[in-house]
Structure formats: structure tokens, C-alpha cells
C-alpha positions as CSV (number, residue, x, y, z in Angstrom):
1,X,115.2,250.6,22.4
2,X,115.4,248.8,25.7
3,X,117.5,245.7,25.6
4,X,116.7,242.8,27.9
5,X,119.3,241.2,30.2
6,X,121.3,244.3,31.1
7,X,121.2,246.1,27.7
8,X,122.8,243.3,25.7
9,X,122.8,243.5,21.9
10,X,124.9,240.4,21.0
11,X,123.8,236.8,21.7
12,X,125.2,233.5,20.8
13,X,121.8,232.7,19.2
14,X,118.9,234.8,18.1
15,X,115.6,232.9,17.6
16,X,113.1,234.7,15.3
17,X,109.6,233.6,16.3
18,X,108.1,232.9,19.7
19,X,105.6,230.1,18.8
20,X,105.9,226.5,20.0
21,X,109.0,226.0,17.8
22,X,110.9,229.0,19.0
23,X,110.1,228.3,22.7
24,X,111.0,224.6,22.3
25,X,114.4,225.5,21.1
26,X,114.8,228.1,23.9
27,X,114.1,225.3,26.4
28,X,116.8,223.1,24.8
29,X,119.3,225.9,24.7
30,X,118.7,226.8,28.3
31,X,119.4,223.2,29.3
32,X,122.8,223.6,27.5
33,X,123.6,227.0,29.1
34,X,123.6,228.7,25.7
35,X,122.7,232.4,25.8
36,X,120.0,233.4,23.4
37,X,117.2,235.8,22.6
38,X,113.7,235.0,21.3
39,X,112.3,237.9,19.2
40,X,108.5,237.7,18.6
41,X,106.6,240.0,16.3
42,X,103.4,239.9,18.3
43,X,103.1,237.9,21.5
44,X,104.3,234.5,22.4
45,X,102.2,231.6,20.9
46,X,99.8,234.3,19.7
47,X,98.5,232.5,16.6
48,X,96.6,230.0,18.6
49,X,94.7,232.8,20.2
50,X,94.3,235.1,17.2
51,X,94.0,232.9,14.1
52,X,91.6,230.1,15.2
53,X,87.8,230.1,15.1
54,X,85.8,229.7,18.3
55,X,84.9,226.0,17.8
56,X,88.5,225.1,16.8
57,X,89.9,221.9,18.3
58,X,92.9,219.7,17.6
59,X,92.6,217.1,14.9
60,X,95.3,215.0,16.6
61,X,94.7,213.4,20.0
62,X,95.9,215.0,23.1
63,X,98.6,212.4,23.8
64,X,100.5,213.7,20.8
65,X,100.9,217.1,22.5
66,X,104.5,216.7,23.7
67,X,106.5,219.9,23.8
68,X,109.9,219.8,25.6
69,X,109.4,219.2,29.2
70,X,105.7,219.9,28.8
71,X,103.4,217.0,27.7
72,X,99.6,216.9,27.8
73,X,98.5,217.3,31.5
74,X,94.8,216.5,31.3
75,X,92.8,213.4,31.9
76,X,91.7,212.7,28.4
77,X,94.8,211.7,26.3
78,X,92.6,210.3,23.5
79,X,90.4,213.4,23.4
80,X,91.0,216.6,21.4
81,X,91.6,219.8,23.2
82,X,89.4,222.8,22.2
83,X,90.7,226.3,21.6
84,X,90.6,227.5,25.2
85,X,92.2,224.3,26.5
86,X,94.9,224.6,23.9
87,X,95.7,228.1,24.9
88,X,95.7,227.3,28.6
89,X,98.1,224.4,28.0
90,X,100.3,226.7,25.9
91,X,100.3,229.4,28.6
92,X,101.6,226.8,30.9
93,X,104.4,226.0,28.5
94,X,105.3,229.7,28.2
95,X,105.6,229.9,32.0
96,X,107.5,226.6,32.1
97,X,110.1,227.7,29.5
98,X,110.6,231.3,30.8
99,X,112.3,232.1,27.6
100,X,114.5,235.3,27.3
101,X,112.2,236.9,24.9
102,X,111.0,240.3,23.7
103,X,107.5,240.7,22.2
104,X,106.0,243.2,19.8
105,X,109.3,243.5,17.9
106,X,109.5,242.8,14.2
107,X,112.7,241.4,12.6
108,X,113.1,243.3,9.3
109,X,116.3,241.7,8.1
110,X,118.8,239.0,8.9
111,X,122.1,239.2,7.1
112,X,125.8,238.5,7.6
113,X,127.8,241.3,9.2
114,X,130.2,242.3,6.4
115,X,133.5,240.4,6.9
116,X,135.8,237.9,5.5
117,X,134.7,234.4,6.4
118,X,132.0,232.0,7.3
119,X,132.4,232.6,11.0
120,X,131.2,236.2,10.7
121,X,128.3,237.2,12.9
122,X,124.7,237.7,11.7
123,X,123.1,241.2,11.9
124,X,119.5,241.1,13.0
125,X,117.7,244.3,12.2
126,X,114.4,245.0,14.0
127,X,112.0,247.8,13.9
128,X,113.4,249.0,17.2
129,X,117.1,248.5,16.8
130,X,119.9,246.1,15.9
131,X,121.3,242.9,17.4
132,X,124.2,240.6,16.4
133,X,124.3,236.9,16.8
134,X,126.7,234.1,16.1
135,X,123.9,231.9,15.0
136,X,120.2,232.5,14.0
137,X,117.2,230.3,14.0
138,X,114.2,231.2,11.9
139,X,111.3,229.7,13.9
140,X,108.5,231.9,12.4
141,X,106.7,229.0,10.7
142,X,105.7,228.8,7.1
143,X,102.2,230.4,7.3
144,X,102.9,234.1,6.8
145,X,100.7,235.5,4.1
146,X,97.0,234.5,3.9
147,X,96.3,233.4,0.3
148,X,93.4,235.3,-1.3
149,X,93.1,235.1,-5.1
150,X,93.0,238.2,-7.2
151,X,89.5,237.2,-8.4
152,X,88.3,238.3,-4.9
153,X,88.7,241.9,-6.2
154,X,85.9,241.2,-8.7
155,X,83.3,240.4,-6.1
156,X,80.7,243.1,-5.3
157,X,81.6,245.3,-2.3
158,X,78.4,244.0,-0.6
159,X,79.9,240.5,-0.3
160,X,81.8,240.1,3.1
161,X,85.1,238.3,2.6
162,X,87.3,236.6,5.2
163,X,90.3,234.4,5.2
164,X,90.1,231.3,7.4
165,X,92.5,233.0,9.8
166,X,89.9,235.7,10.3
167,X,86.8,233.5,10.7
168,X,85.5,233.2,14.2
169,X,81.9,231.9,14.2
170,X,78.7,231.9,12.0
171,X,77.3,234.9,13.8
172,X,80.2,237.0,12.5
173,X,78.7,236.7,9.0
174,X,75.7,238.5,7.5
175,X,72.5,236.6,6.9
176,X,72.5,234.6,3.7
177,X,74.4,231.8,2.1
178,X,78.1,231.3,2.5
179,X,80.7,230.2,-0.1
180,X,83.6,228.3,1.5
181,X,86.5,228.0,-0.9
182,X,88.9,225.1,-0.2
183,X,88.3,221.8,1.6
184,X,91.6,221.2,3.5
185,X,91.5,220.9,7.3
186,X,90.3,224.5,7.8
187,X,87.9,224.6,4.9
188,X,86.2,221.3,5.8
189,X,85.9,222.2,9.5
190,X,84.7,225.8,8.8
191,X,82.1,224.4,6.3
192,X,81.0,222.0,9.0
193,X,80.8,224.7,11.6
194,X,78.5,226.8,9.4
195,X,76.5,223.7,8.3
196,X,75.9,222.7,11.9
197,X,74.7,226.2,12.7
198,X,72.0,225.9,10.0
199,X,73.7,228.1,7.4
200,X,73.3,227.4,3.8
201,X,76.8,226.4,2.7
202,X,78.3,226.2,-0.8
203,X,81.7,224.5,-0.8
204,X,84.2,224.7,-3.7
205,X,86.4,221.7,-3.3
206,X,90.0,221.0,-4.1
207,X,92.3,218.0,-4.1
208,X,92.5,217.7,-0.3
209,X,92.7,214.0,0.9
210,X,90.8,212.7,3.9
211,X,91.2,210.0,6.5
212,X,89.1,208.1,9.0
213,X,89.0,209.2,12.6
214,X,88.5,205.7,14.0
215,X,89.1,202.4,12.3
216,X,89.0,198.8,13.4
217,X,88.4,199.7,17.0
218,X,91.0,202.4,17.4
219,X,91.9,205.9,16.6
220,X,93.7,206.0,13.3
221,X,96.5,208.1,14.7
222,X,97.2,205.3,17.2
223,X,97.5,202.7,14.4
224,X,99.8,205.0,12.4
225,X,101.9,205.6,15.5
226,X,102.3,201.8,16.0
227,X,103.3,201.6,12.3
228,X,106.0,204.2,12.9
229,X,104.6,206.5,10.3
230,X,105.2,209.6,12.5
231,X,108.9,208.6,12.8
232,X,109.4,208.5,9.0
233,X,111.9,211.2,7.9
234,X,111.1,213.2,4.8
235,X,114.1,211.5,3.1
236,X,112.3,208.2,3.3
237,X,108.8,209.4,2.3
238,X,107.8,208.2,-1.2
239,X,107.3,211.9,-2.2
240,X,110.5,213.0,-0.6
241,X,110.5,216.8,-0.2
242,X,107.4,217.0,-2.3
243,X,105.3,215.9,0.7
244,X,105.8,219.4,2.1
245,X,103.5,220.7,-0.5
246,X,100.7,218.3,0.2
247,X,97.4,219.5,1.6
248,X,96.6,218.1,5.0
249,X,94.0,215.4,5.3
250,X,90.6,216.6,6.5
251,X,89.1,215.1,9.6
252,X,87.9,216.6,12.9
253,X,88.3,216.2,16.6
254,X,85.0,217.9,17.3
255,X,82.6,216.3,19.8
256,X,85.1,213.6,20.6
257,X,86.3,213.1,17.0
258,X,84.7,211.9,13.8
259,X,85.1,211.6,10.1
260,X,84.3,214.5,7.8
261,X,82.4,213.2,4.8
262,X,81.6,215.9,2.3
263,X,79.2,213.5,0.6
264,X,77.1,213.2,3.7
265,X,77.1,217.0,4.0
266,X,75.7,217.0,0.4
267,X,72.9,214.7,1.5
268,X,72.1,217.1,4.2
269,X,71.9,220.1,1.9
270,X,75.4,221.5,1.5
271,X,76.1,222.3,-2.1
272,X,79.4,220.9,-3.5
273,X,81.4,222.1,-6.5
274,X,84.7,221.5,-8.1
275,X,87.7,223.9,-8.0
276,X,86.9,227.6,-8.1
277,X,88.7,229.2,-11.1
278,X,87.1,232.6,-11.7
279,X,84.3,235.1,-11.3
280,X,82.7,236.8,-14.3
281,X,79.2,238.2,-15.1
282,X,78.0,237.9,-11.5
283,X,78.8,234.1,-11.4
284,X,81.6,232.0,-9.9
285,X,83.3,229.8,-12.5
286,X,84.2,226.3,-11.3
287,X,86.0,223.4,-12.9
288,X,84.1,220.2,-13.6
289,X,86.2,218.1,-11.2
290,X,84.0,217.6,-8.2
291,X,83.6,213.9,-8.8
292,X,87.4,213.5,-9.2
293,X,88.0,215.4,-6.0
294,X,85.7,213.3,-4.0
295,X,86.9,210.0,-5.5
296,X,90.5,211.0,-4.8
297,X,89.8,211.8,-1.2
298,X,88.0,208.5,-0.7
299,X,90.9,206.6,-2.3
300,X,93.3,208.1,0.2
301,X,90.8,207.3,3.0
302,X,90.5,203.7,1.9
303,X,94.3,203.5,1.2
304,X,95.2,204.5,4.7
305,X,92.7,201.9,6.1
306,X,94.2,199.3,3.8
307,X,97.7,199.9,5.2
308,X,96.2,199.5,8.7
309,X,94.7,196.2,7.5
310,X,98.1,195.0,6.4
311,X,99.7,196.0,9.6
312,X,97.0,194.1,11.6
313,X,97.4,191.0,9.5
314,X,101.2,191.1,9.6
315,X,101.3,191.5,13.4
316,X,98.5,189.1,14.1
317,X,96.5,191.6,16.0
318,X,93.0,190.9,17.0
319,X,90.7,193.7,15.8
320,X,87.2,194.2,14.5
321,X,86.8,193.3,10.8
322,X,88.0,195.6,8.0
323,X,85.7,197.7,5.9
324,X,85.8,199.9,2.8
325,X,84.1,203.2,2.5
326,X,81.3,203.3,0.0
327,X,80.1,206.7,-1.3
328,X,76.8,207.7,0.2
329,X,76.2,210.4,-2.5
330,X,77.3,211.1,-6.0
331,X,77.1,214.4,-7.9
332,X,74.3,214.2,-10.5
333,X,76.1,216.8,-12.6
334,X,79.3,218.9,-12.7
335,X,78.1,222.5,-12.1
336,X,80.6,224.9,-13.6
337,X,78.8,228.2,-12.7
338,X,77.3,229.5,-9.5
339,X,75.3,232.7,-9.8
340,X,76.1,234.8,-6.8
341,X,72.7,236.6,-6.5
342,X,70.6,233.6,-7.3
343,X,72.3,231.5,-4.7
344,X,71.9,234.3,-2.1
345,X,75.6,234.3,-1.3
346,X,76.5,237.2,1.0
347,X,79.9,236.1,2.3
348,X,82.9,234.1,1.2
349,X,85.5,232.4,3.4
350,X,88.8,231.8,1.7
351,X,90.4,228.6,3.0
352,X,93.2,228.0,0.6
353,X,96.1,228.4,2.9
354,X,99.1,230.6,3.4
355,X,102.3,231.4,1.5
356,X,105.7,231.7,3.2
357,X,107.5,235.0,3.3
358,X,111.2,234.8,4.0
359,X,112.2,237.9,2.0
360,X,113.7,239.4,5.2
361,X,116.3,236.5,5.4
362,X,119.2,237.7,3.3
363,X,121.0,234.4,2.7
364,X,121.4,232.1,-0.4
365,X,119.4,229.3,1.1
366,X,116.1,229.4,-0.9
367,X,114.8,227.5,-3.9
368,X,113.0,229.1,-6.9
369,X,109.7,229.1,-5.0
370,X,111.1,231.0,-2.0
371,X,111.2,227.9,0.3
372,X,114.3,227.3,2.4
373,X,116.6,224.4,1.3
374,X,117.9,222.5,4.4
375,X,118.6,219.2,5.9
376,X,116.6,218.8,9.0
377,X,116.6,222.6,9.5
378,X,120.3,223.0,8.9
379,X,121.1,225.2,5.8
380,X,124.2,225.6,3.8
381,X,124.8,229.0,5.3
382,X,126.8,228.1,8.5
383,X,125.0,229.1,11.6
384,X,121.5,229.7,9.9
385,X,118.7,227.2,10.7
386,X,115.0,226.8,10.3
387,X,112.6,225.2,12.8
388,X,108.8,224.5,12.9
389,X,108.2,224.0,9.2
390,X,105.9,221.3,7.9
391,X,107.9,218.1,7.3
392,X,111.1,219.8,8.3
393,X,112.1,216.3,9.3
394,X,109.0,214.2,10.0
395,X,105.2,214.6,9.8
396,X,105.2,216.1,13.3
397,X,107.8,218.8,12.6
398,X,105.3,221.6,12.4
399,X,103.1,220.2,15.1
400,X,103.1,219.6,18.9
401,X,104.2,216.0,18.4
402,X,107.5,216.4,16.6
403,X,108.9,219.9,17.2
404,X,110.6,218.8,20.4
405,X,112.8,216.3,18.6
406,X,113.7,218.8,15.9
407,X,114.5,221.5,18.6
408,X,116.8,219.0,20.3
409,X,118.6,218.2,17.1
410,X,119.2,221.9,16.3
411,X,120.3,222.6,19.8
412,X,122.9,220.0,19.4
413,X,124.0,221.4,16.1
414,X,124.1,224.9,17.6
415,X,126.2,223.7,20.5
416,X,128.7,222.0,18.2
417,X,129.1,225.1,16.2
418,X,129.4,227.3,19.3
419,X,132.2,225.1,20.6
420,X,133.9,225.3,17.2
421,X,133.6,229.1,17.1
422,X,135.1,229.3,20.6
423,X,138.0,227.2,19.6
424,X,138.9,229.4,16.6
425,X,138.5,232.6,18.6
426,X,135.7,233.9,16.4
427,X,133.0,235.7,18.4
428,X,135.5,236.3,21.2
429,X,133.8,239.6,22.3
430,X,131.6,238.8,25.2
431,X,127.9,239.6,24.7
432,X,127.7,241.6,27.8
433,X,130.4,244.0,26.7
434,X,129.2,244.4,23.1
435,X,128.0,248.0,22.3
436,X,124.3,248.5,22.0
437,X,123.8,249.0,18.2
438,X,120.9,251.0,17.0
439,X,119.2,251.4,13.6
440,X,119.6,254.8,12.0
């Protein structure tokens, strides 16, 4: 193994993950003069290049793109960057940070070096060798394993199946109808992408909420920013930590931004169903809850707008009059079976999210569902942190808008602990003189 920076194997901090979160923390640590190493399994910020479809665009306005020392640089702050623009902007961030990073290296295990006390170092085992660190930050995100249900195994081999992370464009799919499973942000936007391309789309919905793109003369995000919604910590949210499990609201920034209204898609020929629950006898089995799913999404839509109405009234703001969304389409029946052959379905896109995989982190910091327990990224294992997770602290924690604040907070915590370790004499061996450890 070739170690960077003169063959070093010990660092004050090892950051696992070279996405926007890991690089944001690297920027903050460099400002404090804290030596560290970023270890990235693939390439820096790779997911924006490799796990997004061709027509992908941001659903939040460009002005919210505020990474440390690297805000949005274009001329359209209220627009929505498309995939190539996002990657160009991120490439600039990578060059700006100049993180001490190694790419193409997989961290296989993080654990304490056997010892006697809480100030012991961490052992970071990779597929190419070993490192030690006084502190470790897990910045690999929470979207590790694409979720594909076991019922997918029952589908005929002739049916092409992709997860949303693999979908690129309609031409990628064989001729015929497409079943999109899931109507969160990815599912709704991929269904729209296929629909606009003239493909016959069947959409199995879930409980995803939706929101307006524009309301009362402004972008809804602008209103919510004025209302300090994006500054609300998870500890003050009505759902508390439960909000981390919520599905994101579906909306789009495509073509300058607009609502996504599944009911309007239905008027235009898209077939809508309730939750997909099985596949038997050549047919998909669906729950009779389409009407409930649509009504629930609309209640959220109208509820957000109503909160904006109250803000406008309280602040005495002049704005166009309020409105309430009225359904443009209602399901005539709840269809609970969808015959694969009769519908001509030749491909399925699974848009039901990802599951986290932190099995490689050997520390008692996880709950029964495998999610890390923390306070703003700080765990009860001294020196072990998480960064870049949804609602780590606020709504923007897993996004371009909030990760800078979280990174700054952790950098301060890391610096305080580093000073404490220095004061106790722990970690006295200088990184530059540590032996180069190697895996057996």
C-alpha cells in the first residue's frame, strides 16, 4: 500500500467518505491545522456522477448550494442546476478543498485499538492496509444498499429491472410499458421523465408527501427559509428523531421548477395504483390505498401552504391571494391486481430508497434498526462522529444547504477533543513517526 503524505499511517482524524460531507469537514479541519485523511471507496463526490439519471436536477434552488467556502457561483440563484452543472460545481469544490484524500480504498472495519481507556486510538482497516486515528468521522452518508424487495425475484427473467440509482433515461429500457414502484422524489421524477418521453407508465404509489413549487408569488423554499424552517433542529421538530424516517416531498426543479401532480399525470394517461405488496400468478398485487395516498399528499401540500398563509398574515406581507389545491382527478376504483402481460410491462424501476449499512463500524452506538444514535453527529463513543445524514441536526444536514454548519460544529468538537488528548499525553506518538501498519 502506498501511504500519502510521506508514508504516514496515523492521523489525528480519519474521515470515511469523500462526498460533500467528508470534503466539507476536511475544509474545516484544514482551517484549524488538524491533520487528517479522507478515505473514499470510489472517487470523490462520485454519487452525483454515477447514481443520477440524465435529466436529474436539483429540487432545491441554487442559492441553497452553500458548501464551506464554496457557494453557488452562477447567475441563476433561483434556478435549479441540472446534472452536468451540479458536477461542474462539485468539481470546483473538490479543487477548492484540496483534501488529503485517497480514492478507490474501501474501509472494511473501524474499531478501537485494544487498550485500557477511552483515549485509545481507532484502528481503521481498509482493503489495502491499516491506519490508526485519534478520532474517526463516518461521512459515508446513509444511502448504502439499494432497496429491492424479494418479490422482484418472482418476476419473469424477460422483465428488465433497475433500481432508481441505475436508471439513466427512457432509451435505456426496452419497448413496452414501465412499472415505477414508489413515488418519493426519485420515483415521481423518474415517472415524469418516462411520461414526458411518451412511455406508458404504471406507478405504484406510497405515502410520500408533496409540496408546491411556487405559492403566493414566491418559491416555497424562500417562504420556508423566511419562516426559519431550515434552521429548526431535529430536537424541536414535532416528530423529533422520527422525522429522519420520513419520505421526502415530491416536487421538481425541471424546466425552471414546477409541482408534480400525480392526479394530472393520471388525466394524461399514467396509470396509478396503491402500494405494491406482492407478485403472484403473473400479476402484481396492490393495496387498495391509492385514494388515501393521494389525499394524504394533498393534505401535506395544502398544509404547507396554509403555514405560509399564516406567516404572511402575521408579518403583514403583501402577496397574491391564498389558494387551496382541489383534486383534478379521482380514482374510479381501487385496482388491486395488475396483470404483467396484459399491461405490456417489460421493465420495472424500483424507487423505494436505500438502507444504511454501518456493519463495518464496530462500536456500541447503534439502535435496534442499525441507525447511529448521536447528538448532532456526536456519539457516546468518544472520538467517533457521523456527518451528512438526513436530519443529523436540521433539514439541510444531508444536503448542500446545511452540511457546512454541521461540519463546522464537528470540527470544533474534534479540536476540543484533540486539545484534551494532547493535554493528557494520549496520542503522543507523532503521526509522521508511526510505523506503517499493514493488513495480514
